[in-house]
C-alpha positions as CSV (number, residue, x, y, z in Angstrom):
1,M,-122.9,-22.1,78.3
2,T,-123.1,-18.5,77.1
3,S,-120.4,-17.6,74.5
4,K,-118.0,-14.8,75.2
5,K,-118.3,-11.5,73.5
6,H,-115.1,-10.3,71.9
7,M,-114.3,-6.7,71.0
8,I,-111.5,-6.5,68.5
9,I,-109.8,-3.1,68.4
10,L,-107.7,-2.8,65.2
11,N,-105.2,-0.1,64.4
12,P,-105.4,0.2,60.6
13,T,-102.1,2.0,60.3
14,A,-100.1,-0.8,62.1
15,D,-97.4,-2.6,60.1
16,R,-97.2,0.4,57.7
17,G,-101.0,0.0,56.9
18,N,-100.9,-3.7,56.2
19,A,-103.0,-4.4,59.3
20,L,-106.1,-3.0,57.5
21,K,-105.7,-5.6,54.8
22,R,-106.0,-8.4,57.4
23,I,-109.6,-7.6,58.4
24,P,-111.3,-10.0,55.9
25,L,-109.1,-12.9,57.1
26,I,-109.7,-12.0,60.7
27,R,-113.5,-12.1,60.0
28,E,-113.2,-15.4,58.2
29,L,-111.2,-17.1,61.0
30,M,-113.4,-15.7,63.8
31,D,-116.5,-16.8,61.9
32,G,-114.9,-20.2,61.4
33,H,-114.6,-20.7,65.1
34,G,-118.2,-19.5,65.7
35,L,-117.0,-16.6,67.9
36,D,-119.2,-13.6,68.9
37,Y,-117.3,-10.5,68.0
38,E,-117.2,-6.9,66.8
39,I,-114.3,-5.1,65.1
40,L,-113.6,-1.4,65.7
41,Q,-110.8,0.6,64.1
42,T,-108.8,3.3,65.8
43,T,-108.5,6.7,64.3
44,A,-105.9,8.4,66.5
45,Q,-103.3,7.8,69.1
46,L,-104.9,6.7,72.4
47,H,-108.2,6.0,70.7
48,A,-107.8,2.4,71.7
49,V,-108.0,3.4,75.3
50,D,-111.5,4.9,74.8
51,L,-112.7,2.0,72.7
52,A,-111.5,-0.6,75.2
53,K,-113.1,1.3,78.2
54,Q,-116.4,1.4,76.4
55,A,-116.2,-2.3,75.5
56,V,-115.8,-3.0,79.2
57,R,-118.8,-0.8,80.0
58,D,-120.8,-2.5,77.3
59,G,-120.3,-5.9,78.8
60,F,-117.7,-7.5,76.5
61,D,-115.8,-10.4,78.1
62,V,-112.6,-10.1,76.0
63,V,-111.0,-7.1,74.5
64,V,-108.6,-8.0,71.6
65,S,-105.8,-5.8,70.5
66,A,-105.2,-6.3,66.8
67,S,-102.0,-4.4,66.1
68,G,-98.6,-4.1,67.6
69,D,-97.2,-3.2,70.9
70,G,-98.5,0.4,70.9
71,T,-102.2,-0.6,70.7
72,A,-101.7,-3.5,73.1
73,N,-100.3,-0.9,75.5
74,E,-103.4,1.3,75.1
75,V,-105.7,-1.6,75.7
76,I,-103.8,-2.7,78.8
77,N,-104.1,0.9,80.2
78,A,-107.8,0.9,79.6
79,L,-108.3,-2.5,81.2
80,M,-106.3,-1.6,84.2
81,E,-108.2,1.7,84.7
82,M,-111.6,0.0,84.3
83,K,-110.5,-2.7,86.7
84,A,-109.8,0.0,89.3
85,E,-113.1,1.8,88.5
86,K,-115.5,-1.1,88.3
87,D,-113.6,-3.7,90.4
88,H,-114.2,-6.0,87.5
89,S,-111.7,-7.3,84.9
90,V,-112.1,-8.7,81.4
91,Q,-109.7,-10.8,79.5
92,L,-107.1,-9.5,77.1
93,G,-106.6,-11.1,73.6
94,V,-103.9,-10.2,71.1
95,L,-103.7,-10.6,67.3
96,P,-100.0,-9.7,66.6
97,I,-100.3,-7.9,63.3
98,G,-98.0,-4.9,64.1
99,T,-94.3,-4.4,63.5
100,G,-92.6,-5.6,66.6
101,N,-95.2,-7.7,68.5
102,D,-92.8,-8.1,71.5
103,F,-95.6,-8.1,74.1
104,A,-97.4,-10.9,72.2
105,Y,-94.1,-12.9,72.0
106,G,-93.5,-12.5,75.8
107,A,-97.1,-13.5,76.5
108,D,-96.8,-16.8,74.5
109,I,-99.1,-15.7,71.7
110,P,-98.2,-17.2,68.4
111,E,-97.2,-15.0,65.5
112,E,-99.4,-16.5,62.8
113,L,-102.9,-15.0,62.7
114,E,-104.7,-18.3,62.3
115,D,-102.9,-19.7,65.4
116,A,-103.5,-16.5,67.4
117,I,-107.3,-16.7,66.7
118,K,-107.3,-20.4,67.7
119,I,-105.9,-19.2,71.0
120,I,-108.8,-16.8,71.4
121,A,-111.3,-19.6,70.5
122,D,-109.7,-22.0,73.0
123,G,-110.1,-19.4,75.7
124,K,-107.3,-20.5,77.9
125,A,-105.8,-17.7,79.9
126,K,-103.2,-16.9,82.5
127,A,-102.7,-13.9,84.8
128,I,-99.7,-11.8,84.0
129,D,-97.9,-9.0,85.7
130,I,-98.5,-5.4,84.6
131,G,-96.0,-2.6,85.2
132,F,-96.7,1.1,86.0
133,V,-94.4,4.0,85.4
134,E,-94.5,7.6,86.5
135,G,-92.3,10.3,84.9
136,G,-91.4,11.9,81.6
137,D,-94.5,12.7,79.5
138,F,-96.7,10.7,81.8
139,P,-96.4,12.2,85.3
140,E,-99.8,10.8,86.1
141,G,-98.5,7.3,85.3
142,R,-98.9,4.8,82.5
143,Y,-99.3,1.0,82.6
144,F,-97.2,-1.3,80.5
145,G,-97.1,-5.0,79.6
146,N,-93.6,-5.6,78.1
147,C,-90.9,-3.1,79.0
148,I,-89.4,0.3,79.6
149,G,-86.2,1.1,77.8
150,V,-83.9,3.9,79.0
151,G,-81.0,5.1,77.0
152,F,-79.7,3.3,73.9
153,D,-82.7,1.1,73.2
154,A,-85.0,4.1,73.5
155,E,-82.8,6.1,71.1
156,T,-82.8,3.1,68.7
157,G,-86.6,3.1,68.7
158,F,-86.8,6.8,68.0
159,V,-84.4,6.3,65.0
160,A,-86.3,3.2,63.8
161,A,-89.6,5.1,63.7
162,G,-88.1,7.4,61.1
163,L,-86.8,4.7,58.8
164,S,-90.0,4.6,56.7
165,P,-88.8,2.3,53.9
166,L,-87.9,-0.4,56.5
167,R,-90.2,-2.5,58.7
168,G,-89.9,-4.8,61.7
169,F,-86.7,-6.3,63.0
170,L,-84.6,-5.0,60.0
171,S,-85.5,-1.4,60.9
172,Y,-84.3,-1.9,64.5
173,I,-81.0,-3.5,63.3
174,V,-80.3,-0.6,61.0
175,A,-81.4,1.9,63.7
176,A,-79.2,0.2,66.3
177,V,-76.1,0.6,64.0
178,L,-77.0,4.3,63.3
179,T,-77.6,5.0,67.0
180,A,-74.3,3.5,68.0
181,F,-72.6,6.5,66.2
182,I,-75.3,9.1,67.2
183,Y,-75.8,8.3,70.8
184,F,-72.3,9.4,71.9
185,K,-72.6,10.2,75.6
186,A,-74.3,7.9,78.0
187,P,-75.9,9.5,81.0
188,T,-74.8,8.7,84.6
189,L,-77.7,6.8,86.0
190,E,-78.7,6.3,89.6
191,I,-80.7,3.1,89.7
192,E,-82.5,2.5,93.0
193,F,-84.2,-0.9,93.3
194,D,-85.7,-2.5,96.4
195,D,-83.1,-1.6,99.1
196,K,-80.1,-1.3,96.7
197,K,-78.5,1.4,94.5
198,I,-76.3,1.4,91.4
199,V,-74.7,4.6,90.2
200,K,-72.7,4.6,87.0
201,P,-72.6,5.9,83.4
202,S,-74.9,3.5,81.6
203,L,-75.5,3.0,77.9
204,M,-78.9,1.6,78.7
205,C,-81.2,0.2,81.3
206,S,-84.0,-2.0,80.0
207,I,-86.7,-2.8,82.6
208,M,-88.4,-6.0,81.3
209,L,-91.6,-8.0,82.0
210,G,-91.2,-9.8,78.7
211,T,-88.1,-11.2,77.2
212,R,-87.7,-9.3,74.0
213,L,-87.9,-5.8,72.4
214,G,-87.3,-4.4,69.0
215,G,-88.6,-7.6,67.3
216,G,-85.5,-9.7,68.1
217,F,-83.4,-8.2,70.9
218,Y,-83.6,-10.6,73.9
219,M,-82.9,-8.2,76.6
220,A,-84.0,-10.5,79.4
221,P,-84.0,-14.1,78.1
222,D,-85.0,-15.6,81.5
223,A,-87.8,-13.1,82.3
224,K,-91.2,-14.5,83.4
225,N,-94.2,-12.3,83.1
226,D,-96.0,-13.8,86.2
227,D,-93.3,-13.9,88.9
228,G,-93.8,-10.4,90.3
229,L,-90.3,-9.3,89.3
230,Y,-88.7,-7.1,86.7
231,D,-85.6,-8.4,84.9
232,V,-83.4,-5.3,84.4
233,C,-80.6,-5.3,81.8
234,I,-78.0,-2.7,82.5
235,V,-75.1,-2.0,80.1
236,D,-72.1,0.1,81.0
237,E,-71.0,3.1,78.9
238,V,-68.9,1.7,76.0
239,S,-67.5,3.0,72.7
240,S,-69.5,3.0,69.5
241,T,-67.5,0.2,68.1
242,R,-68.0,-1.9,71.2
243,V,-71.8,-1.3,70.9
244,L,-71.6,-3.0,67.5
245,G,-69.7,-5.9,69.1
246,L,-72.3,-6.3,71.8
247,I,-75.4,-6.3,69.5
248,P,-75.0,-10.0,68.3
249,Y,-75.1,-11.1,71.9
250,F,-78.5,-9.5,72.3
251,F,-79.8,-11.4,69.3
252,K,-79.1,-14.6,71.2
253,G,-79.8,-13.4,74.7
254,T,-76.3,-14.2,75.8
255,Q,-75.2,-10.6,76.6
256,E,-74.8,-11.3,80.3
257,S,-71.6,-13.2,79.5
258,Q,-70.0,-9.9,78.6
259,E,-68.3,-7.9,81.4
260,E,-70.1,-4.7,80.5
261,V,-73.6,-6.2,81.0
262,E,-75.5,-7.2,84.2
263,I,-79.1,-8.4,84.7
264,I,-80.7,-7.8,88.1
265,Q,-84.2,-8.5,89.4
266,A,-86.4,-6.0,91.3
267,K,-90.0,-5.4,92.3
268,K,-89.8,-1.7,91.9
269,L,-87.2,0.8,90.6
270,K,-86.4,4.5,90.3
271,V,-84.0,5.5,87.6
272,T,-82.6,9.1,87.7
273,A,-80.1,10.8,85.3
274,I,-77.8,12.5,87.7
275,K,-75.7,13.6,84.8
276,G,-77.1,14.1,81.3
277,N,-80.7,13.4,80.2
278,L,-83.0,10.4,80.3
279,S,-84.5,9.2,77.0
280,A,-87.0,6.4,77.5
281,H,-89.8,4.5,75.9
282,V,-92.6,2.4,77.3
283,D,-93.7,-0.6,75.2
284,G,-92.2,1.2,72.2
285,E,-94.0,4.5,72.8
286,T,-92.1,7.6,73.7
287,L,-92.0,8.1,77.5
288,C,-89.5,11.0,77.4
289,E,-86.7,12.3,75.2
290,K,-84.9,14.6,77.8
291,G,-86.4,13.5,81.1
292,K,-84.7,13.3,84.5
293,S,-86.3,10.5,86.4
294,V,-88.8,7.6,86.1
295,E,-90.3,5.5,88.9
296,V,-91.6,1.9,88.2
297,E,-93.9,-0.2,90.3
298,M,-95.5,-3.7,89.8
299,F,-99.1,-5.0,89.7
300,P,-98.6,-8.8,90.0
301,K,-100.9,-11.0,88.0
302,A,-103.2,-8.1,87.2
303,I,-104.7,-9.1,83.8
304,E,-105.7,-12.4,82.3
305,V,-104.4,-12.8,78.8
306,L,-105.5,-15.5,76.3
307,C,-102.4,-17.5,75.4
308,E,-100.7,-20.8,74.9
309,C,-100.8,-21.9,78.5
């Protein structure tokens, strides 16, 4: 049996630069499992897209994202584009050594590096759904593996990115508290999904393939990444103090018990700000800060990911 060729694409700036320090351990563990691999480092935003595409052209069987959600998103975009171009797909592996690692969590990839590399060595995979969004800074469209956040959670991510002394979940908690008093006016959203429509002032609208974002906010605790459906968490406009009251429910994934929160399921959506502006992120990366509309579609079971399955 021919062994698989693994291309590891590592973002050296992930986790405030700590990802670079993990390379010796990655090599030790990959060598320990007798795996055939190469490691390449990214040097700029979207560089992982180019590296992953070239890995597919060069005949690698698995492309491994070694970073957080941003690099995983770039690799997913590359694999989906190459699948359309070559009618051939390779498997996705993830080493979650970034800050949030929410895609890895939703894809059943363990947090510890040793366990994550064992997953790659075992080679078990499942096909997962991949989303596609058009709008904002990406009118041509962008694929995603975990979520799109509109409103409060996008603003929280923007604030968290500026909290340089803090990392991970703590930065999102602090940012959420700060955002509660900065993000005063929720836009009025028109949310069209399948054959239905919701129109109301909304603090946020989180469109989820995975269960979690921000390293510990369980926006869609019952979401499944292979059922062909988005779980969409919609929160009504509330006061700043009520935002603080709701946050603990998101830690536990029990927010649907609160009257201001509803979770729906949909195969595709269009979200439009009919009053105010749309701020949004895709897998933690800025989609738009003052947009007007985004459209979201689904590619069911589009990529095989190595995971605990």
